[in-house]
DSSP file (Angstrom, degrees, kcal/mol; ACC not computed):
  #  RESIDUE AA STRUCTURE BP1 BP2  ACC     N-H-->O    O-->H-N    N-H-->O    O-->H-N    TCO  KAPPA ALPHA  PHI   PSI    X-CA   Y-CA   Z-CA
    1    1 A X              0   0    0      0, 0.0     2,-0.0     0, 0.0     5,-0.0   0.000 360.0 360.0 360.0 139.7  -20.2  -17.2   -5.0
    2    2 A X     >  -     0   0    0      1,-0.1     4,-2.0     4,-0.0     3,-0.4  -0.320 360.0-124.4 -63.5 143.5  -19.3  -14.1   -3.2
    3    3 A X  H  > S+     0   0    0      1,-0.2     4,-2.2     2,-0.2    -1,-0.1   0.806 110.7  57.3 -63.3 -29.3  -22.3  -11.8   -2.4
    4    4 A X  H  > S+     0   0    0      2,-0.2     4,-2.2     1,-0.2    -1,-0.2   0.876 106.2  49.2 -68.8 -36.5  -20.6   -8.9   -4.2
    5    5 A X  H  > S+     0   0    0     -3,-0.4     4,-2.6     2,-0.2    -2,-0.2   0.915 110.6  50.4 -66.7 -42.7  -20.4  -10.9   -7.4
    6    6 A X  H  X S+     0   0    0     -4,-2.0     4,-2.4     1,-0.2    -2,-0.2   0.912 110.7  49.9 -60.7 -42.4  -24.1  -11.8   -7.0
    7    7 A X  H  X S+     0   0    0     -4,-2.2     4,-2.2     2,-0.2    -1,-0.2   0.896 110.3  50.0 -63.6 -41.3  -24.9   -8.1   -6.5
    8    8 A X  H  X S+     0   0    0     -4,-2.2     4,-2.5     2,-0.2    -2,-0.2   0.927 111.1  48.3 -63.3 -45.5  -22.9   -7.1   -9.6
    9    9 A X  H  X S+     0   0    0     -4,-2.6     4,-2.4     1,-0.2    -2,-0.2   0.917 111.3  50.7 -61.9 -42.7  -24.7   -9.7  -11.8
   10   10 A X  H  X S+     0   0    0     -4,-2.4     4,-2.1     1,-0.2    -1,-0.2   0.896 110.4  49.7 -61.9 -39.8  -28.1   -8.6  -10.5
   11   11 A X  H  X S+     0   0    0     -4,-2.2     4,-2.3     2,-0.2    -2,-0.2   0.904 109.8  50.3 -66.6 -41.0  -27.2   -5.0  -11.3
   12   12 A X  H  X S+     0   0    0     -4,-2.5     4,-2.3     2,-0.2    -2,-0.2   0.895 109.4  51.5 -63.7 -39.4  -26.1   -5.9  -14.8
   13   13 A X  H  X S+     0   0    0     -4,-2.4     4,-2.5     1,-0.2    -1,-0.2   0.904 109.5  50.6 -63.1 -40.6  -29.4   -7.8  -15.3
   14   14 A X  H  X S+     0   0    0     -4,-2.1     4,-2.9     2,-0.2     5,-0.4   0.901 108.4  52.1 -63.1 -41.4  -31.3   -4.7  -14.2
   15   15 A X  H  X>S+     0   0    0     -4,-2.3     4,-2.8     1,-0.2     5,-0.7   0.931 111.4  46.9 -60.3 -45.4  -29.3   -2.6  -16.6
   16   16 A X  H  X5S+     0   0    0     -4,-2.3     4,-1.2     3,-0.2    -2,-0.2   0.928 116.0  44.4 -62.6 -44.9  -30.2   -4.9  -19.5
   17   17 A X  H  <5S+     0   0    0     -4,-2.5    -2,-0.2     1,-0.2    -1,-0.2   0.885 124.9  31.4 -68.3 -39.5  -33.9   -5.1  -18.5
   18   18 A X  H  <5S+     0   0    0     -4,-2.9    -2,-0.2    -5,-0.2    -3,-0.2   0.787 132.8  25.5 -92.8 -29.2  -34.3   -1.3  -17.9
   19   19 A X  H  <5S-     0   0    0     -4,-2.8     4,-0.4    -5,-0.4    -3,-0.2   0.535 105.3-116.9-117.1  -9.8  -31.9    0.3  -20.3
   20   20 A X     X< -     0   0    0     -4,-1.2     4,-1.9    -5,-0.7    -1,-0.2  -0.197  38.2 -60.0  98.8 171.6  -31.5   -2.3  -23.1
   21   21 A X  H  > S+     0   0    0      1,-0.2     4,-2.6     2,-0.2     5,-0.2   0.802 125.7  57.8 -66.2 -31.6  -28.8   -4.4  -24.6
   22   22 A X  H  > S+     0   0    0      2,-0.2     4,-2.1     1,-0.2    -1,-0.2   0.945 110.1  43.1 -64.6 -46.9  -26.6   -1.5  -25.7
   23   23 A X  H  > S+     0   0    0     -4,-0.4     4,-2.4     1,-0.2    -2,-0.2   0.882 113.2  54.3 -64.6 -38.2  -26.3   -0.2  -22.1
   24   24 A X  H  X S+     0   0    0     -4,-1.9     4,-2.5    -9,-0.2    -2,-0.2   0.935 108.3  48.0 -60.5 -47.3  -25.8   -3.7  -20.9
   25   25 A X  H  X S+     0   0    0     -4,-2.6     4,-2.4     1,-0.2    -1,-0.2   0.897 112.2  49.4 -62.5 -40.3  -22.9   -4.3  -23.2
   26   26 A X  H  X S+     0   0    0     -4,-2.1     4,-2.4     2,-0.2    -1,-0.2   0.899 111.1  50.0 -65.0 -39.5  -21.3   -1.0  -22.2
   27   27 A X  H  X S+     0   0    0     -4,-2.4     4,-2.1     2,-0.2    -2,-0.2   0.909 111.5  47.7 -65.8 -42.1  -21.7   -1.9  -18.5
   28   28 A X  H  X S+     0   0    0     -4,-2.5     4,-2.4     2,-0.2    -2,-0.2   0.920 112.0  50.4 -64.2 -43.4  -20.1   -5.3  -19.0
   29   29 A X  H  X S+     0   0    0     -4,-2.4     4,-2.2     1,-0.2    -2,-0.2   0.918 110.8  48.8 -60.6 -44.0  -17.3   -3.8  -21.0
   30   30 A X  H  X S+     0   0    0     -4,-2.4     4,-2.3     1,-0.2    -1,-0.2   0.873 109.2  53.2 -64.3 -36.8  -16.6   -1.2  -18.3
   31   31 A X  H  X S+     0   0    0     -4,-2.1     4,-2.3     2,-0.2    -2,-0.2   0.918 108.4  49.7 -64.9 -43.1  -16.7   -4.0  -15.6
   32   32 A X  H  X S+     0   0    0     -4,-2.4     4,-2.3     1,-0.2    -2,-0.2   0.929 112.1  48.5 -58.7 -45.2  -14.1   -6.0  -17.5
   33   33 A X  H  X S+     0   0    0     -4,-2.2     4,-2.4     1,-0.2    -2,-0.2   0.880 110.0  51.5 -64.8 -38.6  -11.9   -2.9  -17.8
   34   34 A X  H  X S+     0   0    0     -4,-2.3     4,-2.3     2,-0.2     5,-0.2   0.916 110.2  48.7 -64.8 -43.0  -12.3   -2.1  -14.1
   35   35 A X  H  X S+     0   0    0     -4,-2.3     4,-2.5     1,-0.2    -2,-0.2   0.922 112.5  48.7 -61.9 -43.8  -11.3   -5.6  -13.0
   36   36 A X  H  X S+     0   0    0     -4,-2.3     4,-2.5     2,-0.2    -2,-0.2   0.907 110.8  50.5 -63.1 -42.2   -8.2   -5.4  -15.3
   37   37 A X  H  X S+     0   0    0     -4,-2.4     4,-2.5     2,-0.2    -2,-0.2   0.927 113.3  44.4 -62.8 -46.3   -7.2   -2.0  -14.0
   38   38 A X  H  X S+     0   0    0     -4,-2.3     4,-2.8     2,-0.2     5,-0.2   0.901 112.7  51.9 -66.6 -41.1   -7.4   -3.1  -10.4
   39   39 A X  H  X S+     0   0    0     -4,-2.5     4,-2.5    -5,-0.2    -2,-0.2   0.916 112.0  46.7 -61.4 -42.6   -5.6   -6.4  -11.1
   40   40 A X  H  X S+     0   0    0     -4,-2.5     4,-2.6     2,-0.2     5,-0.2   0.927 112.6  49.2 -65.7 -44.5   -2.8   -4.5  -12.8
   41   41 A X  H  X S+     0   0    0     -4,-2.5     4,-2.2     1,-0.2    -2,-0.2   0.919 113.5  46.9 -59.8 -43.7   -2.5   -2.0  -10.0
   42   42 A X  H  X S+     0   0    0     -4,-2.8     4,-2.6     2,-0.2    -2,-0.2   0.918 112.1  49.5 -66.1 -43.4   -2.4   -4.7   -7.4
   43   43 A X  H  X S+     0   0    0     -4,-2.5     4,-1.7     1,-0.2    -2,-0.2   0.912 112.9  47.3 -62.1 -42.3    0.2   -6.8   -9.3
   44   44 A X  H  X>S+     0   0    0     -4,-2.6     5,-2.8     2,-0.2     4,-0.5   0.887 111.0  52.0 -66.1 -38.1    2.4   -3.7   -9.7
   45   45 A X  H ><5S+     0   0    0     -4,-2.2     3,-1.0    -5,-0.2    -2,-0.2   0.926 110.9  46.8 -63.2 -44.7    2.0   -2.8   -6.0
   46   46 A X  H 3<5S+     0   0    0     -4,-2.6    -1,-0.2     1,-0.2    -2,-0.2   0.801 110.8  53.3 -67.6 -28.0    3.1   -6.4   -5.0
   47   47 A X  H 3<5S-     0   0    0     -4,-1.7    -1,-0.2    -5,-0.2    -2,-0.2   0.531 117.1-114.6 -83.7  -6.2    6.0   -6.2   -7.4
   48   48 A X  T <<5 +     0   0    0     -3,-1.0     2,-0.3    -4,-0.5    -3,-0.2   0.706  54.6 164.9  82.8  20.0    7.2   -2.9   -5.9
   49   49 A X      < -     0   0    0     -5,-2.8     2,-0.5    -6,-0.2    -1,-0.2  -0.553  20.6-158.6 -72.3 131.7    6.6   -0.8   -8.9
   50   50 A X        -     0   0    0     -2,-0.3     2,-0.4     2,-0.0    -5,-0.0  -0.960   2.3-151.2-115.5 124.5    6.6    2.9   -8.0
   51   51 A X        -     0   0    0     -2,-0.5     4,-0.1     1,-0.1     3,-0.0  -0.774   9.2-168.3 -94.0 137.1    4.9    5.4  -10.3
   52   52 A X  S    S+     0   0    0     -2,-0.4     2,-0.3     2,-0.1    -1,-0.1   0.193  71.8   8.5-106.9  15.2    6.2    9.0  -10.4
   53   53 A X  S    S-     0   0    0      1,-0.1     3,-0.1     0, 0.0    -2,-0.1  -0.848 106.5 -27.6-163.5-161.1    3.3   10.4  -12.3
   54   54 A X  S    S-     0   0    0     -2,-0.3    -2,-0.1     1,-0.1     2,-0.1  -0.331  71.3 -97.3 -66.4 149.4   -0.1    9.7  -13.6
   55   55 A X        -     0   0    0      1,-0.1    -1,-0.1    -4,-0.1    -4,-0.0  -0.408  22.4-132.5 -64.0 140.5   -1.0    6.2  -14.4
   56   56 A X        -     0   0    0     -2,-0.1    -1,-0.1    -3,-0.1    -2,-0.1   0.611  31.8-138.5 -71.5  -8.8   -0.6    5.3  -18.1
   57   57 A X        +     0   0    0      1,-0.2     2,-0.4   -20,-0.1    -1,-0.1   0.833  39.9 164.8  56.0  37.1   -4.1    3.7  -17.9
   58   58 A X        -     0   0    0    -21,-0.1     2,-0.4   -18,-0.0    -1,-0.2  -0.727  21.9-154.9 -83.3 132.7   -3.1    0.7  -20.0
   59   59 A X        -     0   0    0     -2,-0.4     2,-0.4   -19,-0.0   -22,-0.1  -0.915  14.4-124.8-113.6 134.6   -5.6   -2.0  -19.7
   60   60 A X        -     0   0    0     -2,-0.4     2,-0.3   -27,-0.1   -24,-0.1  -0.623  31.1-122.9 -75.2 127.6   -4.9   -5.7  -20.3
   61   61 A X        -     0   0    0     -2,-0.4     2,-0.3   -25,-0.0    -1,-0.1  -0.555  18.8-136.9 -74.3 131.8   -7.3   -7.1  -22.9
   62   62 A X        -     0   0    0     -2,-0.3     2,-1.1     1,-0.1    -1,-0.0  -0.669  27.0-108.1 -82.7 142.8   -9.3  -10.1  -21.7
   63   63 A X        +     0   0    0     -2,-0.3     2,-0.3     4,-0.0    -1,-0.1  -0.598  50.7 173.4 -74.9 102.0   -9.5  -12.9  -24.2
   64   64 A X        -     0   0    0     -2,-1.1     3,-0.2     1,-0.1    -3,-0.0  -0.830  40.8-131.7-108.6 148.0  -13.2  -12.7  -25.3
   65   65 A X  S    S+     0   0    0     -2,-0.3     2,-0.4     1,-0.3    -1,-0.1   0.917 103.8  21.4 -60.1 -43.9  -14.8  -14.7  -28.1
   66   66 A X  S    S-     0   0    0     -3,-0.1    -1,-0.3    10,-0.1     2,-0.2  -0.996  91.0-124.1-126.8 126.8  -16.2  -11.4  -29.5
   67   67 A X        -     0   0    0     -2,-0.4     2,-0.6    -3,-0.2    10,-0.1  -0.510  24.3-131.3 -71.4 131.8  -14.6   -8.2  -28.6
   68   68 A X        -     0   0    0     -2,-0.2     2,-0.5     8,-0.1     7,-0.1  -0.753  24.7-177.8 -89.6 122.3  -17.1   -5.7  -27.0
   69   69 A X    > > -     0   0    0     -2,-0.6     5,-2.6     6,-0.5     3,-1.8  -0.942  15.2-159.4-121.0 107.4  -17.0   -2.3  -28.5
   70   70 A X  G > 5S+     0   0    0     -2,-0.5     3,-0.9     1,-0.3   -44,-0.1   0.770  91.8  59.8 -60.2 -25.5  -19.5    0.1  -26.7
   71   71 A X  G 3 5S+     0   0    0      1,-0.2    -1,-0.3     2,-0.1    -3,-0.0   0.735 110.5  41.5 -73.5 -20.8  -19.5    2.4  -29.7
   72   72 A X  G X 5S-     0   0    0     -3,-1.8     3,-0.8     3,-0.2    -1,-0.2   0.130 121.9-101.0-111.3  18.2  -20.8   -0.4  -31.9
   73   73 A X  T < 5S-     0   0    0     -3,-0.9    -3,-0.2     1,-0.2    -2,-0.1   0.769  78.3 -55.7  69.9  24.7  -23.3   -1.8  -29.4
   74   74 A X  T 3 <S+     0   0    0     -5,-2.6    -1,-0.2     1,-0.2    -4,-0.2   0.523  96.4 144.7  87.9   5.7  -21.0   -4.7  -28.4
   75   75 A X    <   -     0   0    0     -3,-0.8    -6,-0.5    -6,-0.5    -1,-0.2  -0.317  63.3 -78.1 -73.8 161.2  -20.5   -6.1  -31.9
   76   76 A X              0   0    0      1,-0.1    -1,-0.2    -8,-0.1    -8,-0.1  -0.293 360.0 360.0 -57.0 141.7  -17.2   -7.6  -33.0
   77   77 A X              0   0    0    -10,-0.1    -1,-0.1    -3,-0.1    -9,-0.1   0.402 360.0 360.0-132.3 360.0  -14.7   -4.9  -33.8
């Protein structure tokens, strides 16, 4: 496993331990969204897509067993 992934997991564990499960769920959700955003940007870049304005900020949903909703503490939504 890459050292950056190990560092991210350690940080998420620290968030859960120090700030509680709600903050942990929000952090995990934000991490998923960040990965999706970068993956989409990279795929569009490789495909030669040129944006002439601000990004539409559309995020690809990851298939999760339970959808994480930070407003509901990570419960299914």
